[in-house]
C-alpha positions, 0 to 999 in steps of 0.5 A: 412509488417514488417520493421524487416524482409528481402524481400521475394523471390516474392518481390525480383523478382518483384524488379528485373523485374521492377514491382516495378517501377510503382505505380500499381506494388507496389500496387499489391505487397503490397496487396499480402503481406498484406495477408501474415502471416508476416503482422500479425507478423508486426502488433503485433510488432508495437502494442507491441512497440506502447502500451508498451507491452514489459514492461509487462515482468517485471510487478511488483505487491505487492503479499500481496495486489494483491493476483492474481498477478503472473509471468504469468500475464504480458505475458498473458495480452500482448497476449490478447491485441495482439490477439484482435487487430489482430482479429479486423484488419485482421479477421474481417477487422473492425473499429480498434477503436472497440478495445476500446469498444468491449466486446469480448476478447481472455483470458485464465484461468489466465485472466478469474480469474482476470476478474471474468468470466468463462474461455472459455477454460481450456487449451489456449486462447479462445474468450469470451464475457464479461458481459454487466452489467460490465464497462470492455470494450476493451483496457482500461479494459484490464490488459495490460493497467490497470496493467502497468499504475499503481504502484506496490501497488496502482492504478494511475489515473495520469499514466492511463490518461497520457497513453490515452493522449500521447499514444492514442491521441498523445497529450503532457503532460508537465513533473512536475517542477524539484525537485517538490514533486510528492508524492500523500498524503496517505489515511486518514480519510478525504481522503479515495479514490484516487479521494480525495487524488488527489484533495488534491495533486492538491491544489498545483498550481505547480501540478495542471497544469499536473494533470488537463490533466490526472486525470479527465480521469484516474479516470474513470478507478478507478473501476479497482484496480492496477492489473485490478480487478473490484471493487466498493468500496475504503476506505469504500466509493463507487467509483466515476468513472465519468470524462471528456475528452476534453469536453466530459463527462462519468460516468464510464470506459465503458463511457470513452471507448466510448468517446475515441472511438469517439474522433477526434484525435484517428484516426489521432494519430494511423495513425501517430504512424503507419507511424512512426513505418513503416518508423523508424523515427519521421516525418519531417516537410516535411512529416507532410502533408502526415501524416495528409492525412493518418489520413484523409484516415483512417477515410474515410476507416471506420478506417480499420487498414489493409487499413491503412497499405496498404495506408502507404506502397503505399504512395509516402512518404514511398517510397521516403524520403523527399517527401512532397506530399501525394498520389501515 
C-alpha cells in the first residue's frame, strides 16, 4: 500500500497467474495488502508528506523564550501525530476526522511536560487522555502543528490559519504582493496581544485580503504559545481565542477543532491529498470527477481512512492513467 516499495511475492504471483485481470482479483489483493504492516508504513509516509512532518527535524525555537524546547521535541511531536493517525485509521477503524477532536493521544515524557500532564510511561510513548477542561484537542492541539506553524520567537496565527485552509481544506490563500512589508507590528502599550497587532497590520488594505482568510482561524490557537504550551494570558491581558471559519464561529481551540471536524471540505480534501500521494501526481482534468467521487465515498463510508485506501487502490483511475469514469 505504499508507492515507495516493490510488490511483494504474493502480488507478483497474482499478477503472473492473471488474478489481477479482474476487478474481483484486484479487490482481493488490496484487501490482503491493507492488513499488512506495510500499509501502516505507507500511511505514515503519506501523513509525513501531507502534514509536513519531516520539517520537524529542523525545528528551531529560541531557547531563551521556549525553555522546554530541545532537539528531541520535533521528532517526538511527529511520532505522536503518526501514532494517533495510525490508531484511528487501523486499530480503531474509526472516523478519521476524529484526529482533530480526540483527547486521547500518544505522548512520551517530553511531550507530557510540554502539555502539562502526567506522563503515561516513564520510558516510551503511551496512550494518554488529555484533560477535558483544557482546549487541547487532536491535531490542532499537537506540537507537530503548533510549533511548526509558528516562528522561532513568536506564534503565528497567519501560518496556522494558512495551514488549515491550504493543507486540511485544500483552499487557496494568495501570496502577498511583491515587495510588500509583511512584518507584524511589535508589541506595544496599545497593541499587547497578537490579535491587536494583527488588527493594526490589517489596516493596510494590501495586507487585509490574505489575513482575513487566515487570521480569524489561527487566532483560535493563540492559547498555545509558539512551542505549544498552554497559556491564558499574553502581554498582561486575557487571550481571546474566538473566531470564525467559513461562517462557523468558535470560542477557543476546542471549538475550532470541532468546526473543522464538521467542515464540508475536510473529507474531500483528504481524499484529494491521498489520491495525489497514491498516484504520485496532481490530478488532471480527466481525473477530477474520480477525485470528487472519492470524496463522496469517503463520506458515505463514515470517513474511514482504511476504506479510502482500498477505494483508491481498486478504482479505475488508479489502475488506468487518464481514466475519467470513477468506480470499478
